[in-house]
N, C-alpha and C positions, 0 to 999 in steps of 0.2 A: 199763162203758160208754162211758167217755171213750175207751180204747182202741179199741172196735169203732167209734166215731165217726171216730178218727184213719184207721185202715184204710180206711174206706170213703172218706174223703175224699181219701187218697193214690190209692185206685183209680180215683175218680171224676178226679182232677187227670190220672192217666195216660190216662185214656179221652179226657178234653177235648183233652189234648195231640196225641193220636193223631188224634183227630178234626179238630182244628184244623189240623195238617200237611196232612192228606188234603183237606179243603176248601180249603186255601190251594194247594195243588198243583193240584187241579182247577181253580181260579178262576184261575190264573196261566194254565194251559193253554189256558183257554176265553177268556182277555182278551188273551192276547199273541200276537203273528203267528207266532211258531214256538218250539219247544222243542226241546233236544238233551240227551243225557247221552253221556258218555265215560268209558271205564274207566281203570285206573291207567296204562296205556300210550298214553292219549290217542286210543283207537279208539272209533268212534261204536257205542255199543249200544244207543241208544234215540234216536229222532226221530219228531215228530207230523207229521202228514200235510200240516199248513199250511206247516210249514218245508220239506218235501220240494217241495212245489209252488212256495214261494217260491224255493228254490235251483235250480229248474229240472231236477229229476230225475223221472223217471217213477214211482218208488215207493221206499218205504223199504229195499226189497231191495237198491237200488242204492248204499246209503249204507253199510248196517250194516256193521262189521266193518273199515271204511276209516279210515286214519289222518285225524284231524279236518282237518288242512291241506290233505288232497285234495278235501274237500268246501267247506271255506271257508279259501281261502289266508292270510288276515290274521286267523285265530283266534288268540285267547290261551287258549284253554282248557287246553293243555297247561303253559303257565306256571301257571295256577291249580292243575294237579294236582301240578306241581312245588314250588311254594311253600306249597300250602294256604292260601293267602290268597284271599279273595273280591275280584272287582273289580266293585263293586255298580252303578257307571254308568258307560257308556262308549258312545262313538258308532264305530260300526264300518263302513267303506267296502266295500261288494261290488260291483264293477262301477260303474255310475253311480248306485246306490242308496245311501243311508244308513241304517243300522239303529242304533237304542238297544238296547243289551244289557246284561243283569246276568249276571254268570258267578259260582256259588258250589261251593266244593269239596263232596265227598260223603265221609262218613266211617263207618266200621262202630263196633260197640258198644265196641272198644277205643280208638275215636278216632284210627285210622289212616286216611289219605287213600286211598280205593278209587277215586276218579274226581270227575267234576265235572258240573254240570248249567247248562245257559245259556236263558236266556229272552230273546228278541227281543221286547222290550215295545211298540214301536210301528215300522210301516216308514216314518212320515211324520213328520220333526221338528215339524210343525204341531200335533201332539197334546201337545207340551211347550213350549207358548209361552212359559210364565212363566221355564223354564230356558234355552230358545233366546234370549229377549229379553235375559236377564242376560248369556249368553254372547256375544250381538252387542253388547252395551254394553262389556262389558271389553275386546272386540277393538278396538272403536272408541277406547276410551282408550287402549290399547296402541298402536294405530295413530298417535294424537295424541303420544303420548311419543316414540315412534319419530322422528316427524317433527321435533319439537322436538331430539332429539337429533343428527338429520343435518342441521339449519339450519345449525349453525356450520360444517359442511364443504361447504355448498352456495354457490353463486355469490351474492355480495349485491348486484350491480350489473350494469347493461346498458349499452349504448351511450348509451341514453337518459338514463342518469346522467351522463354527461360533457356538462356543459352548455357551449354557445358556438354561435354561429352565424358567427363571424368566419372568415376564409380559413383561418387557422392551424388552429383548432379543428376544422373540416369536414374538412381534410386528414388530421388525427390520426385521426378516426373513420372515414374511408375506408380509410385503413392498417390500422386494427384489423379492420374488417370482412373486408378482403382476407386478414389474418393467421387470422382465425378459420376461413376455409375452407382452410386448410391445416393440417399436423399438427406442422410444422417448430418449432424453438426460436425464442422471440422475446425480443428485448433491448430493453428500454425505458430510454431515457435522457432526463435531464430533472434540474433544479435539484429541491431537496426541496420538497414542497408542490403539485407541478404534477399530480397525480394518476395517478401510475404504477400504485399498488395499484388503484385503483378501474378502470383501463383494462386491467390483468391480469385482475380478476374479470369485465369485459365481454367481454373475447376468449373466456374458457372459457364464458360465458353463450351466446356466438353458435356456438360449436364444436360438433363432433359427441359431444364428452366432457361436455356441459352436463349429463346426468343422473349423473355420476359426481363424485368428490369435488373440492373445491378447496381444497388445502392451501397456506397461506402460511408461510414462514418468514424472519424478519428475522435475517440473520447477525450483527447487532450486538447482538442481544438475547440470546444465548447465550454462557456461557464457552467458550474454545476447547477443555476438555478434555471438555465434554459434547455438542459438534457432531456427533461421529460417531455416537454412541448415537442422537441426536436423528434424523440422517439416515438411518442405516441398521438402526436397533433391535440389540437384544442378546438372547441366548438366556438362559433362567433360570441364575443363579449366575455369569454372565458376569464380574461386578466385585463387589467389596464394596458392600451396598446395593442391589444387583440386585433387582428386583420378582421374585417367586416363580414366576410365570409367564413371566417373559420381559417384552420390551418390543418393540412394533412400531415402525418408524420412520416417519419422515413419507413416505418413498418407498413403503413398503408402504402406507400409508394413502392415498396418492394414486394407487394402482394403477388403471390403468382412465381416470384423470382428469388433472388439472392440479397441478403444483407450482410454486410462485411463489417464487422465491428474492430477497428484498427485498435492497438494498444487497449485492450480490454482490461487491463490491469489496472487501468487510471479511471475505471469506473466507480462512482460514489456508490456505499454501501445501501442507500435507500434504492437508487435505482437498480442494484442487482438483485435486490427482492422482487422488484416488477417486473425485471427480465425473466428471472426464474419462471414467474408465474405465466409469463406469455409461453416460454418454450414448452412449458407443461400443458396450456390449454389451448395454444394457438387463438387466443383471443387478446384484444387491446380495449383500454376504455380510454377514450380522449379527454384531455383535462376540460372541467366543466360539464361533461356528459354523465348521465346516468345509464346509458346503454352501452352494451358490449358490442364490439364488431369482429367477427371472423377474418383472420388472415393466414394465409399459406405462404409461409415465409421459411426459406432454408437460410440457416447461420452459418456464417465462417468468421470465427473470430481469430485474432492474432495478437501476440504480445513479445515483447523484448524482454521482459522481466521473470522471475522464478515465481509464477503463481502458488506453489507450493510454500513459498517463504512468506509471501503475502499472507497466506491462509495462516500460518503459524503466528504471523504479527496481528492477525485479526483485522485486516485491512481486505480480505477477500473471502466471499462465502465458499464453503468447501462443497455445499449441495450444488450452487452454480458451477463450480469447477468439473464436477462429474459430468453436469449436463454438457458442457461445452467440449471435454475432453473426450468425445466419443471416438473420432478419428484424428489422432495427433500426427502431424508431420513436422517433423525437425528439419529446419534448412540449415546446411552447413555454412560456417563462416567462409570467406574467400580464401583464408590463409590455410584452410583444410582442402582446398581445390584449385591450388595454384595452376596446375596443368590447363585449367580453362582461361586462364588469363589472356592467352592469344585470341581465342574465339571470341571472349567478351569485348575485348579492345577492338576488333574488327567490327563488331555489331554496334558498338557505342560510337565508332567513328562513322559508320554509315548513317546512323540517326542524326548525328550533329550535320552531316553533309546534307541530309534531307532536309534538315529544318532550315539551315542557312541558305541553301541553293548554292553553294560553292562545291568543287570538286571534291571528292572524298580524299582524306590525306592516308598515306599508308603509314605502317609502323616497323622499325626495323628490329631484328631480332636482338641486337644490344639492348634495345628499349624495353624488349618484353622480360630480357634477363633482369635489367634494372628494377623493374616493377615487381618482379617475382621476388625481390630480396625485401619488400617492404611487408610489415605484418599486416596491414590493411584494416586497423581497428573500425573504420567507417564502411568496411565492405565495398560491395559494388558500388553503392553511392559515391563512396570517396574515391574510387576508381574512375568512374564518370567525372567527378569534378576536376581530378587531375588531368584529364584527356582533354576537358573541354577548356582548361586554362592552357595547356599546351598547343593548342588548336590556335587561340586566339593571340598567344605571345610568340608565335614562330612564322616564318615566311618559308619554311621548307613543305615540300610537298610530302616529305616522309620523315617523321618525328624518330629523332634518334635518342641515345642514351641520354646526352646532355639536356635534351629538350624536357625530358620527364624527371630526371634526377635533381633537377633545380627546384622542383615542385613538391619534392618529396622531403621528409624530415631529416636532419643532419645524419642520423643513424643509416638511414636509407641510402645516401648518398655515399658514405664511407664503403657501404657494402657493394654499391656499382662500383666504385674506383676498384675492389679489388677482384670483384666478382665478374665483371664485364668479359673478361678474356681467362676466366679460370679454366681449369680442364674440366669436363665433363663429369667425372668421377668423383672429384672434389664437390662441384656444386650438388651433385646429387645426394652424396652423403650429408651435406648440410641440409638438405631439403628433408631427409629422412629424419636426420636429427631434430630438425623443428617440428616436425609432425608427431614424433613419439614424445618428444617433450611436452607438446600441446595435450596429447589425449592423456598424458598422466597427470597433467595438472587439473585437467576437467574430471577425471576420475579421481581426484584427491589421494593419487598415489597407488590405487589400486590397479594391479596389473590385470587382473580377470576383466574390470570394468573397461579399461583403457584397450584392450585387446578387443572386447565387443564393439567399441565404437568405431575401432580402425577396421574390424570386419574381417581379422585374422585371429588364429589361434593363441592361447596363452604362451604356449612352447614357442611359436614363430616369434612372438613379441620379446620373450626372455632373450632369444638368440639376437635379435636385432640390437636390444640394449647392452649384451655384451659385446657386439661387433662395434657400435658406434661410440662406445666409451662413455666420456665424461658428457653428459647430457646438459650440463649448464653451461658448455661451450657454446658460441653462437657462430 
């Protein structure tokens, strides 16, 4: 009796399975927008009428016997036949239309693949709103991550970031704006802390290369032995410890964009020769490779040292200097644009507040006067350091002269003590005296050169020297 029940159950199970498969196929055929079957050679052996119409054919006779790629150019049915593995969910492009499809292999009684069948589930992605919503969210997250990864390679500053309304600052921004309109090499000259890297970012941001990478390299930051790899990259296995997939150099990373060479005066002579060749030919050769690669890179170089002195000492190639010195821009030291100190302080304090999340602190006029009495050998970088310390060391919402004077050298503190309440005429006379003295020192005592630096006539400078009297007095 038990054996009879078992046989009946097995017969019923097989019958149910056949019925289920037939019902499932018929259900899929009625619900989907199209269905197709191919044989083991990926030739169409069956297609329903809805799919014939959707694909733009007159009848199924126009399709049967043809290779599936002749009917659907992007079809993966041949891959399903070859691998024997299903592709359960896929989005297939056919012209301007998007189709959601599922593809499954067909097997005979011995389990051998004899073909494949595919169903177009929907011809509009709107029917798969949950899936599409998740796909869109993942795409958005991926886009966000890609932007984050790309951000370090993008320009961080614009010309608006170069703060100052003094004649010197305005002239620098004018030259930078003109440099951005051309694709020539730029050489930024100035003392440390004057904002050379910021200006390089700004030139890139204003240029036609703004949508491409901005890559900065500080020549003093890398050991000489690694500089060639940093610049030109290396193929896999080019040296001991090389990355398995090789390494792309800075020139390749900056392709289409801008490469900023900071403190270019520290570049070794051997690398100077190779850089000169790249500038001439716009080609690089990675370490360990025998093939050259074309690159399209705009160079902005910067230095705080006198390159002509280095040339005289045999430490810098004159031919490279002339290649770099196509568009020179001299950034003035802070002591030559003291009228910008108030605006610089406001900008720096706003940045510090944004970074810390604390309310922005103000700065009193007496503090500005105290800061203006300092020579600022470290320029804007030193000013930022003083303000950052003052913000951390005071509980006041407004920085006073005492807050900043305590962080300046003793000479500046003495100047603050006497100058904080001095008449304007005396303070301005001292400012002019300091400015004229600095110009004469920079020009080695040559009045004509000093006048050119100050932007005034030689006669006007002689008059100022006579009016100001003893220029050695501070």
